[in-house]
VODOBA-613845 format. One record per residue (C-alpha): x, y, z; residue in one letter; residue number from 1. Coordinates in Angstrom, 3 decimals, always signed. Example, Ala and Ser with C-alpha at 12.3 -4.5 7.8 and 13.67 -1.06 7.14 Angstrom:
# VODOBA-613845
{{+12.300 -4.500 +7.800} A 1}
{{+13.670 -1.060 +7.140} S 2}
***
This chain:
# VODOBA-613845
{{+91.578 +193.100 +34.063} L 1}
{{+90.523 +190.098 +31.672} R 2}
{{+94.420 +189.208 +31.082} H 3}
{{+95.214 +189.205 +34.695} L 4}
{{+97.148 +186.224 +35.542} R 5}
{{+97.635 +186.159 +38.978} V 6}
{{+95.479 +187.348 +41.671} L 7}
{{+96.350 +187.519 +45.562} C 8}
{{+94.105 +189.030 +48.216} A 9}
{{+94.283 +187.060 +51.377} E 10}
{{+91.466 +187.288 +53.585} E 11}
{{+89.626 +189.447 +51.237} P 12}
{{+86.785 +191.355 +53.654} L 13}
{{+83.468 +191.784 +51.539} G 14}
{{+83.967 +189.239 +48.560} L 15}
{{+81.082 +187.314 +48.395} A 16}
{{+78.945 +184.751 +46.139} D 17}
{{+78.122 +187.700 +43.847} D 18}
{{+81.677 +189.226 +43.717} G 19}
{{+83.326 +185.730 +43.089} F 20}
{{+81.133 +184.846 +40.844} A 21}
{{+81.966 +187.876 +38.525} A 22}
{{+85.462 +187.383 +39.281} L 23}
{{+85.088 +184.332 +37.722} C 24}
{{+83.581 +185.241 +34.993} A 25}
{{+85.718 +188.082 +33.565} S 26}
{{+89.179 +186.706 +34.411} L 27}
{{+88.788 +183.720 +32.259} S 28}
{{+92.811 +183.559 +32.031} E 29}
{{+93.786 +183.824 +35.468} L 30}
{{+96.809 +181.417 +36.263} R 31}
{{+97.156 +182.067 +40.019} V 32}
{{+94.227 +182.757 +42.321} L 33}
{{+95.449 +183.176 +45.744} D 34}
{{+92.417 +183.675 +47.994} L 35}
{{+92.878 +182.434 +51.439} P 36}
{{+90.531 +182.850 +53.996} R 37}
{{+87.570 +184.194 +51.709} C 38}
{{+85.008 +183.195 +54.325} M 39}
{{+82.342 +185.182 +52.995} G 40}
{{+82.233 +182.991 +49.913} V 41}
{{+80.085 +179.859 +50.465} S 42}
{{+80.455 +176.672 +49.478} A 43}
{{+77.817 +176.933 +46.726} H 44}
{{+79.775 +180.031 +45.770} G 45}
{{+82.932 +178.399 +45.037} T 46}
{{+81.469 +176.425 +42.305} H 47}
{{+81.931 +179.426 +40.141} H 48}
{{+85.756 +178.183 +40.202} L 49}
{{+85.210 +176.114 +36.870} A 50}
{{+84.548 +179.108 +35.046} R 51}
{{+88.676 +179.263 +35.752} L 52}
{{+89.991 +176.907 +33.321} H 53}
{{+93.651 +178.042 +33.058} C 54}
{{+94.551 +177.442 +36.557} L 55}
{{+97.741 +176.718 +37.721} E 56}
{{+97.790 +177.723 +41.584} V 57}
{{+94.732 +177.760 +44.122} L 58}
{{+94.888 +178.829 +47.210} D 59}
{{+91.824 +178.493 +48.946} L 60}
{{+93.198 +177.856 +52.766} T 61}
{{+90.421 +178.427 +55.539} G 62}
{{+87.439 +178.825 +52.602} S 63}
{{+84.009 +177.042 +52.463} N 64}
{{+85.188 +175.035 +49.315} I 65}
{{+83.468 +171.351 +48.772} D 66}
{{+83.644 +168.288 +47.025} D 67}
{{+81.627 +169.915 +44.492} T 68}
{{+83.358 +172.647 +43.747} A 69}
{{+86.582 +170.435 +43.186} L 70}
{{+84.475 +167.780 +40.724} R 71}
{{+83.484 +170.935 +38.661} L 72}
{{+86.778 +172.051 +38.889} L 73}
{{+88.480 +168.702 +37.990} S 74}
{{+85.698 +168.757 +34.878} E 75}
{{+87.783 +171.665 +33.252} T 76}
{{+91.063 +172.039 +31.429} S 77}
{{+92.468 +172.628 +34.928} C 78}
{{+93.029 +168.769 +35.663} R 79}
{{+95.671 +169.270 +33.101} N 80}
{{+97.456 +172.921 +34.363} T 81}
{{+96.753 +172.592 +37.687} L 82}
{{+100.075 +172.031 +39.728} T 83}
{{+99.551 +173.340 +43.183} S 84}
{{+96.582 +173.014 +45.262} L 85}
{{+96.171 +174.349 +48.954} Y 86}
{{+93.428 +173.584 +50.908} L 87}
{{+94.216 +173.764 +54.517} G 88}
{{+91.658 +173.743 +57.090} G 89}
{{+88.829 +173.741 +54.526} C 90}
{{+86.160 +171.504 +56.450} L 91}
{{+84.001 +170.907 +53.512} G 92}
{{+86.464 +168.780 +51.576} V 93}
{{+85.928 +164.730 +52.231} G 94}
{{+86.160 +161.779 +50.328} D 95}
{{+84.617 +162.446 +47.086} E 96}
{{+86.941 +165.918 +47.191} G 97}
{{+90.078 +163.745 +47.521} V 98}
{{+89.240 +161.625 +44.244} A 99}
{{+88.812 +164.545 +42.208} S 100}
{{+91.930 +166.061 +43.325} I 101}
{{+93.451 +162.933 +42.103} S 102}
{{+92.914 +163.862 +38.402} T 103}
{{+94.613 +166.859 +38.485} F 104}
{{+97.337 +164.320 +36.971} R 105}
{{+100.502 +167.471 +36.884} H 106}
{{+99.904 +168.535 +40.539} L 107}
{{+103.456 +168.951 +42.160} R 108}
{{+102.509 +170.328 +45.779} R 109}
{{+99.246 +169.452 +47.530} L 110}
{{+98.070 +170.830 +50.855} L 111}
{{+95.404 +169.447 +53.009} L 112}
{{+96.154 +170.398 +56.275} D 113}
{{+93.782 +170.098 +59.078} G 114}
{{+91.057 +168.380 +56.495} C 115}
{{+88.913 +166.350 +59.219} V 116}
{{+86.350 +165.675 +56.603} G 117}
{{+88.326 +163.088 +54.909} I 118}
{{+88.413 +159.602 +55.879} S 119}
{{+91.407 +157.464 +57.167} P 120}
{{+91.288 +155.744 +53.532} M 121}
{{+89.668 +158.444 +52.006} G 122}
{{+93.512 +159.396 +50.510} L 123}
{{+94.032 +156.232 +48.601} S 124}
{{+93.269 +158.140 +45.171} P 125}
{{+96.179 +160.117 +45.148} L 126}
{{+98.361 +157.251 +43.868} T 127}
{{+97.908 +158.706 +40.676} S 128}
{{+99.607 +161.954 +41.581} L 129}
{{+102.878 +160.567 +40.621} V 130}
{{+104.454 +164.055 +40.013} K 131}
{{+103.938 +165.290 +43.201} L 132}
{{+106.786 +166.795 +45.722} V 133}
{{+105.239 +167.944 +48.363} D 134}
{{+102.542 +166.647 +50.463} L 135}
{{+101.067 +168.058 +53.619} S 136}
{{+98.711 +165.968 +55.465} L 137}
{{+99.151 +167.847 +59.291} Q 138}
{{+96.364 +167.298 +61.503} H 139}
{{+94.660 +164.979 +59.655} T 140}
{{+92.863 +161.774 +60.182} L 141}
{{+95.658 +159.679 +58.755} V 142}
{{+96.606 +156.452 +60.130} E 143}
{{+99.349 +153.822 +59.556} D 144}
{{+97.697 +152.087 +56.435} M 145}
{{+96.266 +155.541 +55.104} S 146}
{{+99.306 +156.152 +53.884} L 147}
{{+100.142 +152.716 +51.771} R 148}
{{+99.813 +155.130 +48.707} F 149}
{{+102.553 +156.915 +49.415} L 150}
{{+104.715 +153.888 +47.250} L 151}
{{+103.494 +155.307 +44.490} Q 152}
{{+104.798 +158.749 +44.848} L 153}
{{+108.545 +158.278 +43.974} V 154}
{{+109.039 +162.249 +43.273} A 155}
{{+107.924 +162.906 +46.335} L 156}
{{+110.404 +165.106 +48.626} R 157}
{{+108.701 +166.705 +51.242} S 158}
{{+105.920 +165.032 +53.505} L 159}
{{+104.477 +166.795 +56.405} H 160}
{{+102.427 +164.764 +59.122} L 161}
{{+102.809 +167.036 +62.348} E 162}
{{+99.966 +166.273 +64.624} G 163}
{{+98.613 +163.258 +62.923} C 164}
{{+97.949 +161.330 +66.142} D 165}
{{+97.234 +157.996 +64.354} G 166}
{{+100.502 +157.616 +63.377} L 167}
{{+102.810 +155.015 +64.583} T 168}
{{+105.986 +153.286 +64.037} D 169}
{{+104.324 +150.696 +61.464} A 170}
{{+103.843 +154.084 +58.949} V 171}
{{+107.860 +154.456 +58.405} F 172}
{{+107.264 +150.761 +56.164} E 173}
{{+105.330 +153.106 +53.409} H 174}
{{+107.861 +155.808 +54.205} I 175}
{{+111.319 +154.669 +53.942} T 176}
{{+110.978 +153.695 +49.979} P 177}
{{+110.612 +156.879 +49.165} L 178}
{{+114.119 +157.411 +48.510} K 179}
{{+114.084 +160.962 +47.121} R 180}
{{+112.489 +162.074 +50.430} L 181}
{{+114.620 +165.021 +51.812} T 182}
{{+112.222 +166.365 +54.697} Y 183}
{{+110.028 +164.366 +57.099} L 184}
{{+107.940 +166.253 +59.754} N 185}
{{+106.622 +163.420 +62.336} V 186}
{{+106.007 +165.589 +65.314} T 187}
{{+103.420 +165.019 +67.495} N 188}
{{+102.839 +161.780 +65.742} C 189}
{{+103.223 +158.295 +68.077} A 190}
{{+106.576 +157.382 +66.810} V 191}
{{+109.136 +155.834 +68.901} S 192}
{{+113.047 +154.679 +68.735} D 193}
{{+112.098 +151.919 +66.940} V 194}
{{+110.478 +153.449 +63.823} G 195}
{{+113.311 +156.024 +63.884} L 196}
{{+116.104 +153.535 +63.594} L 197}
{{+114.216 +152.319 +60.113} K 198}
{{+114.733 +156.128 +58.919} L 199}
{{+118.678 +154.971 +58.546} R 200}
{{+118.371 +153.825 +54.753} V 201}
{{+117.225 +157.475 +53.942} M 202}
{{+120.552 +158.806 +52.926} R 203}
{{+119.186 +161.737 +50.713} N 204}
{{+117.441 +162.811 +54.181} M 205}
{{+118.128 +166.285 +55.298} Q 206}
{{+115.775 +167.839 +57.364} A 207}
{{+113.728 +165.883 +60.179} L 208}
{{+111.272 +166.695 +62.658} R 209}
{{+110.067 +164.800 +65.842} V 210}
{{+109.154 +165.877 +69.116} S 211}
{{+109.936 +164.275 +72.216} E 212}
{{+107.541 +161.564 +73.425} R 213}
{{+107.887 +158.407 +75.926} P 214}
{{+109.157 +156.201 +73.260} G 215}
{{+111.498 +158.729 +71.832} V 216}
{{+115.166 +158.630 +73.479} T 217}
{{+118.555 +160.096 +73.212} S 218}
{{+119.700 +156.724 +71.537} R 219}
{{+116.754 +157.611 +68.736} G 220}
{{+118.205 +160.688 +68.346} I 221}
{{+121.714 +159.745 +68.232} Q 222}
{{+120.480 +157.675 +65.345} T 223}
{{+119.142 +160.180 +63.055} L 224}
{{+122.147 +162.054 +63.423} L 225}
{{+124.167 +159.294 +61.602} E 226}
{{+122.422 +160.449 +58.916} L 227}
{{+124.892 +161.221 +55.972} D 228}
{{+122.785 +164.543 +54.677} N 229}
{{+121.116 +165.744 +57.625} I 230}
{{+121.468 +169.269 +58.303} S 231}
{{+118.437 +170.007 +60.668} S 232}
{{+116.702 +168.364 +63.098} L 233}
***
């Protein structure tokens, strides 16, 4: 199996540190590692990821991966190969981990949903990820000023911010300059008609998700319907 390129196993029961270490040591040509909810592997165990030098896609959603594992991985040639990284619900990922993620300059898809170990301003290093097309920060601690880094992500097409209750209408100042954005989810964010009015300049928007809130009225919804390409609301 040493030439295996793709390994997928959702919630792999029985996989612990020793097995994960052996896996990483023997599959040096692995391109895709999809092991969501591999909770049997400890934070220390995930440090063996540094043995995988060719990864293009890594999904450890709901795992114990920590900042150290991400730093070790960033010190390998993966910094030049990784294009998709999914770490939803990984509570061991914090600001230092984000700094390591920022070195993966070819990333196109990044998911950090529920990573509440990241501070409101801890995302600023992501300015370097100029190739990102899909970014998901749902249910994180982000605030309006946290997202200033978005202004550098000119290729971004999808932005998922559901459940970020620290976001208000002020966040649209960092979103409306993203001319390529086609999908935006601000469900359960503290936005209102005032902010939604700013979206009128986003002529490439095709799908928008927004929830009913005290500040969102039929007038605001009507404004969204004026977007030329909107197909899903």
